C-alpha positions in Angstrom: 106.2 87.5 72.5 105.9 90.5 70.3 102.6 89.9 68.6 99.2 88.3 69.4 99.3 84.6 68.4 97.6 83.9 65.1 95.6 81.2 66.8 94.4 81.0 70.3 95.8 78.5 72.8 94.1 76.2 75.3 93.4 77.8 78.7 95.2 75.1 80.6 98.4 75.5 78.5 98.4 79.2 79.1 97.8 78.9 82.9 100.6 76.3 83.2 103.0 78.6 81.4 102.0 81.5 83.6 102.6 79.4 86.6 106.1 78.6 85.4 106.8 82.4 85.0 106.2 82.8 88.8 109.2 80.6 89.7 111.5 83.6 89.8 109.2 85.8 91.8 109.7 86.5 95.5 108.3 83.9 97.9 105.7 85.6 100.1 103.8 82.5 101.1 106.6 81.3 103.3 107.2 84.8 104.9 110.3 85.5 102.9 109.2 89.0 101.8 109.1 92.0 104.2 107.0 94.3 101.9 104.7 94.4 98.9 102.3 91.6 100.0 100.0 91.3 103.0 99.1 87.6 103.0 96.9 86.3 105.8 96.5 82.7 104.8 95.6 80.6 101.7 92.0 80.1 102.9 91.4 83.8 103.2 93.1 84.4 99.8 90.8 81.8 98.1 87.8 83.6 99.7 88.9 86.9 98.4 89.3 85.4 94.9 85.7 84.2 95.1 84.3 87.6 96.3 86.4 89.4 93.6 85.2 87.0 91.0 81.6 87.6 91.7 82.1 91.2 90.6 84.9 90.6 88.0 83.2 92.4 85.2 81.1 94.9 87.1 82.1 98.6 86.8 81.7 101.1 89.6 81.9 104.0 87.0 78.1 104.2 87.1 76.6 103.7 90.6 73.1 103.6 89.2 73.9 100.6 87.0 75.6 98.6 89.8 73.8 99.6 93.0 75.4 96.7 94.9 78.9 98.1 94.3 77.8 101.6 95.5 76.4 99.9 98.6 79.7 98.0 99.2 81.7 101.3 98.8 79.4 103.2 101.1 79.6 100.6 103.8 83.4 100.3 103.5 83.7 104.0 104.0 81.3 104.0 106.9 83.1 101.1 108.6 86.4 102.8 108.1 85.1 106.2 109.4 83.8 104.5 112.5 87.1 102.7 113.0 88.9 106.1 112.8 86.5 107.8 115.2 84.7 109.8 112.6 81.2 111.1 113.2 78.2 110.8 110.9 79.4 113.7 108.7 82.6 111.9 107.6 82.5 111.1 103.9 84.9 109.6 101.4 85.5 107.3 98.5 87.3 104.1 97.8 90.3 104.3 95.6 92.6 101.9 93.6 95.3 102.1 96.3 97.4 104.2 98.6 98.9 106.3 95.8 95.5 107.4 94.6 94.5 108.1 98.2 97.5 110.4 98.4 97.0 112.1 95.1 93.4 113.0 95.6 93.8 115.3 98.7 96.4 117.3 96.9 93.9 117.9 94.1 91.1 118.5 96.6 92.9 121.1 98.7 94.4 122.8 95.7 90.9 123.3 94.3 89.6 124.4 97.7 92.3 127.0 98.0 91.8 128.1 94.4 88.1 128.8 95.2 88.9 130.8 98.2 91.7 132.9 96.5 89.7 134.9 94.0 92.2 137.6 93.4 96.0 137.8 92.9 98.5 135.2 91.9 98.2 131.6 93.1 101.3 129.5 93.8 100.1 126.5 95.9 102.4 124.8 98.3 102.0 121.8 100.6 104.1 121.0 103.7 105.2 117.5 104.7 108.0 115.8 106.6 110.9 114.4 104.7 109.7 110.9 105.7 106.3 111.3 104.0 105.5 108.6 101.4 106.9 109.4 98.0 103.3 109.3 96.6 102.9 112.8 97.9 105.8 114.0 95.9 104.0 112.4 92.9 100.8 114.3 93.8 102.7 117.6 94.1 104.2 117.0 90.6 101.0 115.9 88.9 98.9 118.8 90.3 101.4 121.6 90.1 101.8 122.1 93.8 105.2 122.9 95.4 106.4 120.3 97.9 108.0 121.9 101.0 109.9 119.2 102.8 110.5 119.6 106.5 113.5 117.8 108.2 113.2 115.2 110.9 114.3 115.3 114.5 116.5 112.6 116.0 113.4 110.6 116.9 112.4 110.6 113.2 109.3 112.8 113.8 108.9 116.0 111.8 110.5 119.2 113.3 107.6 121.3 114.3 109.5 124.6 114.7 110.9 124.2 111.1 107.4 123.4 109.9 105.8 126.4 111.4 108.4 128.7 109.8 107.4 127.4 106.3 103.7 128.2 106.6 102.7 131.1 104.3 99.8 132.5 102.3 100.4 129.8 99.6 100.2 126.9 101.9 97.2 124.8 100.9 97.7 121.8 103.2 99.8 120.0 105.8 100.5 116.3 105.6 101.9 113.9 108.2 102.3 110.1 108.7 100.7 107.6 111.0 103.0 105.9 110.8 105.8 106.8 108.3 106.8 104.1 105.8 110.6 104.3 106.3 110.7 104.2 110.2 107.3 103.3 111.4 107.1 106.4 113.5 103.9 108.4 114.0 104.3 112.2 113.6 103.1 114.5 116.4 99.5 114.5 115.0 97.9 116.4 118.0 100.4 119.2 117.8 100.2 119.4 114.1 96.4 119.5 114.4 96.6 122.5 116.6 98.9 124.2 114.2 96.5 123.5 111.4 93.6 125.0 113.4 95.6 128.1 114.4 96.5 128.8 110.8 93.2 127.6 109.3 95.0 125.1 107.0 93.6 121.6 106.0 95.5 118.8 107.6 95.7 115.3 106.1 97.0 112.2 108.0 98.5 109.6 105.7 97.5 106.4 107.5 97.6 104.2 104.4 99.9 101.9 106.4 98.4 102.2 109.8 94.7 102.9 109.3 93.7 99.2 109.7 96.4 98.4 112.3 96.8 101.2 114.8 93.1 101.1 116.0 93.3 97.4 116.7 96.7 97.4 118.5 95.2 100.3 120.6 92.3 98.0 121.5 94.8 95.3 122.5 96.3 97.6 125.1 99.3 99.1 123.2 99.9 102.8 123.5 99.0 104.7 120.4 99.0 108.5 120.3 95.8 109.9 118.8 96.1 110.3 115.1 92.6 110.1 113.6 89.4 112.2 113.6 89.6 112.5 117.4 92.2 115.2 116.8 90.9 118.7 116.1 92.4 120.0 112.9 92.5 116.7 111.1 90.4 117.2 108.0 91.2 114.0 106.1 92.7 110.6 106.4 93.8 107.9 104.0 93.8 104.2 104.9 94.5 101.2 102.7 92.2 98.2 103.0 94.5 96.0 101.0 97.3 96.4 103.5 96.5 95.5 107.1 92.8 95.2 106.2 93.8 92.1 104.2 91.6 92.9 101.2 92.5 92.2 97.6 94.6 94.7 95.7 93.9 97.5 95.0 91.6 98.9 97.6 92.1 102.0 99.7 90.0 104.7 101.2 90.2 108.5 101.5 88.0 110.1 104.1 87.1 113.8 104.7 85.6 115.3 107.9 82.6 116.5 105.8 81.3 117.2 102.3 82.7 120.7 102.3 86.1 119.1 101.6 85.1 116.1 99.5 83.1 118.0 97.0 86.3 119.6 95.7 87.6 116.1 94.8 84.7 115.4 92.4 85.1 115.9 88.6 82.0 116.9 86.7 81.7 117.8 83.0 78.3 118.7 81.6 79.1 119.5 77.9 80.6 116.2 76.7 78.8 114.8 73.6 78.8 111.5 75.4 76.6 112.9 78.1 77.0 114.5 81.5 80.1 112.9 83.1 80.6 112.7 86.9 83.5 111.0 88.6 84.2 110.8 92.4 87.9 109.9 92.2 90.8 109.7 89.7 89.6 106.6 87.8 86.8 106.4 85.3 86.3 102.7 85.1 86.5 101.4 88.6 87.0 97.6 88.9 84.1 96.2 90.9 86.1 93.1 92.1 88.4 95.1 94.4 85.5 97.0 96.0 83.5 93.8 96.6 86.5 92.0 98.0 87.3 94.8 100.4 83.7 94.7 101.8 84.0 90.9 102.0 87.3 91.1 103.9 86.0 93.5 106.5 82.9 91.3 107.1 84.8 88.0 107.1 87.5 89.1 109.6 85.4 91.3 111.9 86.6 93.3 114.9 87.6 90.3 116.9 89.5 88.8 114.1 91.4 92.0 113.4 92.3 92.4 117.1 93.6 88.8 117.2 95.6 89.4 114.0 97.0 92.7 115.4 98.0 91.0 118.6 99.9 88.2 116.8 101.6 90.7 114.5 102.7 92.9 117.5 104.0 89.9 119.4 106.0 88.9 116.4 107.3 92.4 115.9 108.5 92.6 119.5 110.4 89.4 119.1 112.0 90.7 115.9 112.9 94.2 117.3 114.3 92.7 120.6 116.2 90.1 118.5 117.7 92.7 116.2 118.7 95.1 119.0 120.3 92.0 120.7 122.6 91.4 117.7 125.9 93.2 118.3 126.4 95.8 115.6 122.6 96.4 114.8 120.1 98.9 116.1 116.4 99.6 115.3 115.9 103.2 114.3 113.7 105.3 116.6 110.6 103.9 118.4 108.3 102.3 115.8 104.6 102.6 116.6 103.5 99.3 115.1 104.7 96.5 112.9 106.9 98.6 110.5 110.5 99.4 111.3 114.0 99.8 110.0 117.4 99.0 111.5 121.0 100.0 110.8 124.5 99.2 111.7 126.3 100.7 114.7 129.7 99.4 113.6 131.8 101.1 110.8 133.0 97.7 109.6 129.5 96.3 109.3 128.0 97.7 106.1 124.2 97.4 106.5 123.7 97.0 102.7 126.3 94.1 102.7 124.2 92.5 105.4 121.2 92.9 103.1 123.1 91.1 100.4 123.9 88.2 102.7 120.3 87.9 103.7 119.2 87.8 100.1 121.7 85.0 99.5 119.8 83.1 102.2 116.5 83.6 100.4 115.1 86.7 102.1 113.7 89.6 100.0 115.1 92.7 101.7 114.3 96.4 101.2 117.0 99.1 101.7 116.6 102.6 103.0 118.9 105.6 102.4 119.6 108.8 104.4 120.2 107.1 106.9 121.2 103.8 105.5 119.2 100.8 106.8 117.2 97.7 106.1 113.4 97.7 106.3 110.6 95.3 107.4 106.8 95.2 107.5 105.6 92.4 109.7 102.5 90.3 108.7 101.1 87.0 110.1 103.2 85.0 107.7 106.3 86.1 109.6 105.4 84.4 112.8 106.6 81.1 111.4 110.0 82.4 110.3 111.0 84.8 113.0 113.6 82.5 114.6 115.1 81.6 111.2 115.3 85.3 110.1 117.1 86.4 113.3 119.5 83.4 113.0 120.3 84.3 109.4 120.6 88.0 110.3 123.1 87.2 113.1 125.2 85.0 110.7 125.1 87.7 108.0 126.3 90.4 110.3 129.2 88.2 111.5 130.2 87.4 107.9 130.3 91.1 107.0 132.1 92.0 110.2 134.9 89.5 109.3 135.1 90.7 105.7 134.4 94.5 105.5 135.3 94.4 101.8 131.9 93.0 101.1 130.6 96.5 101.4 132.3 97.3 98.2 130.7 94.5 96.2 127.4 93.7 94.6 124.2 95.5 95.6 125.9 96.8 98.8 128.3 98.9 96.6 125.4 100.0 94.4 123.1 101.2 97.2 126.0 102.6 99.2 127.2 104.7 96.3 123.7 105.9 95.4 123.1 106.9 99.0 126.3 109.0 99.1 126.2 110.6 95.6 126.4 114.4 96.1 124.8 115.4 92.8 121.3 114.0 93.5 119.8 115.1 90.1 122.2 112.8 88.4 120.5 109.9 90.0 117.1 111.0 88.7 118.5 111.4 85.2 120.1 108.0 85.1 117.2 106.2 86.7 115.0 107.8 84.1 117.2 106.2 81.4 116.9 102.9 83.2 113.1 103.1 83.2 113.1 104.0 79.5 114.9 100.7 78.8 112.6 98.7 81.1 109.5 100.1 79.5 110.9 100.5 76.0 110.4 98.2 72.9 113.0 95.7 74.1 112.0 95.6 77.8 115.5 95.3 79.2 114.9 94.2 82.7 117.5 94.9 85.5 118.3 91.3 86.1 121.7 90.0 87.2 123.1 87.6 84.6 126.4 85.8 84.7 129.1 87.9 83.1 126.8 90.9 82.6 126.3 94.0 84.7 122.7 94.7 85.8 121.1 98.0 84.8 121.3 99.4 88.4 125.0 98.7 88.5 125.4 100.4 85.1 123.5 103.4 86.5 125.9 103.7 89.4 128.9 103.5 87.1 127.5 106.2 84.8 126.8 108.5 87.8 130.3 108.1 89.2 131.9 108.7 85.8 129.8 111.9 85.4 130.8 113.1 88.9 134.4 112.5 88.2 134.0 114.5 84.9 132.3 117.4 86.7 135.0 117.5 89.3 137.8 117.6 86.7 136.0 120.6 85.1 
């Protein structure tokens, strides 16, 4: 469809057609996906739709016009602050998702540093582990801050000695994960907090993934190292309500220890012909439905409900981790703190990406990691019903790849394997940019596998390899 239809169509016809388009999407209702969707159950989803629908047209741009939305936002922030052991001075805003909750602290601490540095040149830098979510790289790029990446130790936590050496007069903030997305490991937050205090540097904890999970598993008796406002030196935290808070997308929070930090996030322009404009976060128009549904989710589930959900998820996670470690040739990376983990192959002849291909043939949507190579999983309540089947299929997939190592040179396994090992990393960025230009260009060429036709990702790999060969010949 390239133009708006000349005549409108019946609602039911359009909805039926939209439903048909979903047939090729990943199946999250049956626990076949291990990322992207945090589905509690159909009853809860229907409830969220109703709560969202009540505020479908409302706009949180103007809190004076829709006071109910401001109340919802305020109470979500207070509930989140209380959950993360913040005192009455903790403040914050709701955002459209984890990425916005990562972008905003970069802006905030850059502006804070700029206010303090009245004289001389200003070249802001931020320090983060290599495992920090890629949204922080985006924030660094968007706001002109240099990202200083710190290597990881063997336990997948950030190397503190290496981090300390990178602190200088341009450092505007330190960021760490609780837990990291790739490996599910919590960085040494207490030690980092002390470093931040000693050097008088703001310290943000990215708990977008764990903010609505770690507190509840701690209540259930699991050991969780302190990561929140209990730690001196932590000046801000991000936590997504639409992940393990089981709210509607997109709803996240960013919290600051007090207003001395948050005020630098605000945008105010007093001379616009349209009137004085004030905005607390990145967006102007702020959809009311997501804010309302987040408030509704927290009230509907309650502390007891979240604890019960966390317990179920952690029991399922233990079964999965024990089962994966029990499969000859596989090993879970590090010691995951919660329900997010990755695993890799311990046998040379078992290509982990080929195992991923075999799992996808069996109907599982699998995410891949690079450096080191591995497969990734985020456990939700939906996975309780499929744990046995997943482990059974995983064991079969490993055996198939072990018996036929050549599978590592075929399909997606070859693509991911080659990309992970390409020495000239900027070539990947250049070719992926071209791929995105095609996906978002006039013809919208999607990277779908079609019989007799190479997918765009495969074409990208081929181009990269050809260019590397050309460079080597030169």
